[in-house]
Structure formats: C-alpha cells, structure tokens
C-alpha positions in Angstrom: -2.2 15.8 15.6 -4.5 14.6 12.8 -2.7 16.5 10.1 0.7 15.4 11.4 -0.4 11.7 11.1 -1.3 12.3 7.4 2.1 13.9 6.7 3.8 11.0 8.3 1.8 8.5 6.2 2.7 10.4 3.0 6.4 10.4 3.9 6.3 6.7 4.7 4.6 6.0 1.3 7.1 8.0 -0.6 10.0 6.2 1.1 8.4 2.9 0.3 8.1 3.9 -3.3 11.7 5.0 -3.4 12.9 1.5 -2.5 12.2 -0.1 -5.8 13.2 3.0 -7.7 16.7 2.9 -6.0 16.9 -0.9 -6.4 16.3 -0.5 -10.1 19.5 1.5 -10.4 21.6 -1.3 -8.9 20.1 -4.6 -10.1 18.2 -6.1 -13.0 16.0 -8.1 -10.6 13.7 -5.1 -10.0 12.0 -4.0 -13.2 9.2 -1.6 -12.4 7.6 0.5 -15.1 5.6 3.7 -14.7 2.4 1.8 -14.5 3.8 -0.2 -11.6 4.6 2.9 -9.6 1.2 4.4 -10.4 -0.7 1.3 -9.2 1.5 1.0 -6.1 0.9 4.6 -5.3 -2.9 4.2 -5.6 -2.8 1.1 -3.5 -0.6 2.6 -0.8 -2.3 6.0 -0.6 -5.7 4.4 -0.7 -4.7 2.1 2.2 -3.2 5.0 4.2 -6.2 7.4 3.8 -8.7 4.6 4.5 -6.7 3.8 7.6 -6.8 7.5 8.5 -10.6 7.5 8.2 -10.8 4.4 10.4 -8.7 6.2 13.0 -10.9 9.3 12.9 -14.3 7.6 12.9 -13.8 4.5 15.1 -13.3 5.2 18.7 -12.8 1.7 20.2 -9.2 0.5 20.1 -10.3 -3.1 19.6 -12.4 -2.1 16.6 -9.6 0.0 15.1 -7.2 -2.9 15.3 -9.6 -5.3 13.8 -10.5 -3.0 10.9 -6.9 -2.0 10.4 -5.8 -5.7 10.2 -8.7 -6.4 7.7 -7.6 -3.5 5.6 -4.0 -4.7 5.7 -5.1 -8.2 4.6 -7.0 -6.7 1.7 -3.9 -4.7 0.7 -1.6 -7.7 0.9 -4.0 -9.9 -1.1 -4.5 -7.3 -3.9 -0.7 -6.7 -4.0 0.0 -10.4 -4.2 -2.6 -10.9 -7.0 -1.2 -8.1 -9.0 2.4 -9.3 -8.5 2.1 -13.1 -9.1 -1.6 -14.0 -9.5 -2.5 -16.1 -6.5 -6.1 -16.3 -7.6 -5.6 -16.4 -11.3 -7.7 -13.4 -12.1 -7.2 -11.4 -15.4 -5.4 -8.7 -13.3 -2.6 -11.2 -12.4 0.9 -10.2 -13.1 3.6 -12.4 -14.7 
C-alpha cells in the first residue's frame, strides 16, 4: 500500500508537468524553460514526499489533515512567489 501511494504520486506529478509542456506546443501564452520545469519538479516532488512522510508518521486523521493543508499552503505561496512575486522577494518572477 505504501509503495503504491508513492507510485501514484509520481504519476500525478508527471501528468501535472506534462500540462505546460503540451500547452507550449499549442500556444505562445505558456513559455516555460528548462529551469521552470526543474524548479516545478523539485517543488512538486518535495511536496509529495513530505506529504508521504506525514501520512506514514502521523496517525491521527485530524493532524494529517492539518499538516497536509499547511504543507499545501506553503506550496501555493512558494509557487505564487516564484510566478508573480506576491511578496516582492528577489526570487520573484516577472
């Protein structure tokens, strides 16, 4: 069961990364470079494997949900900062 969950997470991440790759073939609106795919891969795989650690170590469903949502919020904030710079840090995109 545990390894099956990891395989599912990896497949979902690959599918998510294929979306901008395919979109780049049909529109000029999506313009990702190799660095964008590398950074997105690190963020998504880091999120997925940290979530897996939470699922394995935390037994309470309530605590799993809280930690999972906190982790998701961190992912969204980092992604938004890298994309448009909501905090104005030196890492901000555009």
